[in-house]
N, C-alpha and C positions, 0 to 999 in steps of 0.2 A: 504494500500500500504505499502511496506516495506520501511525502512529508508535506503537509499543507500550512504549516506554521510560518509566520511572517513576523517582521518587525517594522514598527513605525515610530521612528525617532526615539528608540529606546523602549518603546511599548511593545511588549511581546503579545501576539495574538495566536490562539490555538488554530485559527483558520482565517483567511483573508476577507471574511464577510461580516460587515457591521450593518446595524440599522441606522438609517438617516434620521437626523433630528426632525421632530415634528410629525413623524409618521408611525412612531411606536411608543408614544407617551413616555412614561417613566419605565417601560418594560413590565411593570407590575399588571397592567391591563391586559397583558398577553400570556401571563404566567399559566393560565388554565388551557391555553392552546397551543403552546410550544415550550420545549424545554429551553429556557433562557440560557442555560449554561453551554448549550450547543452552539451559541453564536459567538463570533469572534469578539465583538464589542457591541454595546448598546449606547448610542448616543441620545441622551434624553432631550426632551423638548426644550426650546430656547428659554434660557433664564436671564432675567434682567435684575438690576439692582433693586428697583421698586416694582410693586405689582402693576400689571398692564391688563386692561380689560379687553384689548384687541379691537379690531374694527367691527362695525355694524354688520348684521346679516342683511342680504346673503353675502357669504365670503368664500364659497366654493362653488365651481361650475365645471361640468364635465365638457371636454372637448374632444375632437378626433384624436385618438391614440394618446390621450393624456388628460390633464386637469389644470384648472386655474385655481389659485387660492390667494386670498388676502386676509388670512386669519389675523395677522398683526401682532404676533408674539405674545398672545394671551398667556399669562402665567401669574403665580402669586408672589413672585419676587424670591431673591436669593435667601432671605432670612427664613421664609417659610419653607424653602427647599431644604435648608440645612437642618431645621428643627423637625420637620414632619416627614420629608421624603427620603432624606439620606438614611435615616435609621432603618427604613424598609428595604433599601436597595443595597447597602453596604456589604452584605454577606452573599449576594449573588455571585456565583463562581465564574464570572467573566469580567471584562473590562467595562466598567461603567463610567461613561465619559459625559461631561456636561457641556452642552452648547451655550456659549456666553454671548450675550448681545447688549447693546447699549446705545444711547444717543449722544454721548460725550465720552472723551477719553477718560474723565473721572469716573463715569459710570462703569466703563469697562474694567478699569484697574480696581475698583473697589469691590466689584462682583468677583473678579478673578482672585483677589487677595483672600476674600472669604472662602472660596471654594479651595484654595491652596491649603487651608487648614484642615480639610477633610481627608483623613488618612487613606481611605479606601477609594478615593477618586484619583485614578492615576494620570488623567489627562483632561484637557479641556479642548473644545473646538471653538475658535473664536470667529463668530460670524461678523465679518466686516462689511457686510452688505446693507447695515443699518444706517439710516440717515443721520448725519452729523447736525444736530440743531444748532450748533454754534457757527456753522458754515451754510446756512441757508437750506438745510435738508439734503445737500449732496452726500451720497453714501461714501463712507471712508475708503471702500474697496474700489472705487472707480478711478483713483489716481495713485500713482506709486508713492507720492508724498504722503497722501492720507493713510495709505495702507502701512507705510513704514512708521508714521507717527503712533498709531495705536498699537501696533505690534510691539514696538520698542518700550512703550509705556507698560504694556501688560507683562513683557518679559522681565521688567524690573522687580515685579511683585509676585510672579508665578514661577515656581522652580520645577515643576513636573513637565510632562510631555506637552507641548504647545503646538496644537494643529490649527492652522489658519484656513478658514473656508473662503474660497474666492468667488466673486461675482462674475458671471459670463457677459454682463452687459457693459462691456468695456471694448475699446479698440484693440488693445494688445494685452492679453491676459498673462502672457509670459512675463512682461515688464512688471505686473503687479507681483507675481509669484517671486521674481528675483528681489523685489523690494521687501517682501515678507521674509525671504530667507536671510537677507543682509540685516534685517532687524532683530533676528533671533528665532524665527520660527523653526521648530523641529520637523514639521512636515506641513504640506498644504493639501486641502481637500477641494475638489471641484467636479462638477459645477453646481452652484446654487442655481435657483430657478431663473429661466428667461422671462423678461417682462412681456406680458401678453394681454389681450383684451378680446372679449366676446360680447355680442350684441343680441338682444332680443328684438327681432325685426318687427314683431306685432306691436310691441310696446314702444319701440324706438328708444329703448334704454339699455345701458350696459348691464350684463348679468350679474356684476359685482357691485357691491355697495360703494366702493371707492373708484369705480370705473376700470381699473387695471389691476393685474395680479401676476403671480409667478406661475409660469407654465412649467409643469413637470410631467413625467411619464415617457412612454416609448418615443413620443415625437421628438424629444430633445436629444436622444441618444447620439446620433451621428455628430451633432455639435459637440457633445460632451467628450466623445472619444477623440475627436480632432483637437479639442483644447487639452486634454490630458496628454496627449502625444506631444504637443507643443511645449507644454510646461515640463514635462519629463526630460526633454532635451535641453531645458533652459536652466535647471537647478540641479543641485547636488543632494538635496534632502529628498526624503520619500514623498511620493504623491499618492493620494487616495482618490480613486475615481468613483464618480457617481453621476447618475443622469439616465433614467429610463431603463435600468436593469431589471429584467423580468425572469431571466433564465441563467443557468450556469454558462451558457454560451455567450450571453451578453456580458457577463463578468469576465470571461476569458479574453474577450475583445479588449477590455479596459486593461487587463494585466498585460497583454501583449503590447498595448500602446505605452506601457510604462508605469502603470500603477502597481504599487506594492500591496495594496488592499482596495477593497471597494465598499461602498455603502448602497443599501437597497432602501428605497423610499416609497414611492407610490404603490409599488407591488404589494406592500404590506396591507393595504386596504382591500386588496383581492383575495390574498392568501396569507393569513397571519404567520404561517410556518415557512414562507417562501425563503427566508434567509438560511435556514438550516437545509432546505432542499438545494439551494444554490451551492452551498458549501459541500454538500455530499456530491452534487453533480460535477464540481470541479475535480474533486478527488477521483471520481470515476473516469473522467475524461483524461486525467493525468496517467491513470493506470492503463487505460486502453491505448495511450499513445506512447507507453513505456518511459514516462518521465519519472525520476526518483523524487523530484521535488518541485513545488510551485515556483521556486526561485528560478528554475530553468526557463520559465516562459515570460517572466516579467521583463517587459521592454524587448521581447523577442520578435516583434513584427519586422519583416524583412530579412530575418536571419535564416 
């Protein structure tokens, strides 16, 4: 049987499949449906310094080969997470990773500092696609300077594995990845959702309450694979690939493009056990093709 263990900036994964933030709750919601310890890592829903109500409904809409969402990072804040959620997830036998979001550098750093104190949380995923309220709402992750500033600040207060989640809504994603690496990121994950819109033609109104939202699902996969391939050639730190992964074959594409691990998102809404099935599918594929380790196919496109 092939060795499917992998490493993300010092974070050891029993297999290369994680769940994407915002699609798997805190993991607890899925405990009766899948063995959580069979998943390489669980990235819990976005956590902010202060509680957030999120956007008004409707905030999800189905599209061809995907979905739009504008949930708006609804959560009860980092203090609630530390007091009420952490005690329930700290003993789950896999990597429990917190997605950290914010509207200012101070928000990011304070939230990350508090999570840094949680012994059984080995990593955070920094969502730099959030709007910087001090810069007129422009997301930190759409400029190299913005990305570097927030990653540098968080690196000062966070000592464990720091994964930076990149936005695809940019001209040159490799430039943003390089800036994150320079600022101290241990790894980058990509892609976050693509900005999209859908309209109800009978009502002549957008389907989402705030008009636009993030597109995810199979429709974005070719874009995601291309961006992972570009970034993997631009940085020396590990890359985590996500965007439209539904099957083991999808995941293998990302691995061959240069990802050391993958995240599964929208597919969790269809099949709660899909992450475990994909991990097993990768193992079966490696065995069928006489590979000894998943490491042999990482970045192997064209080889």
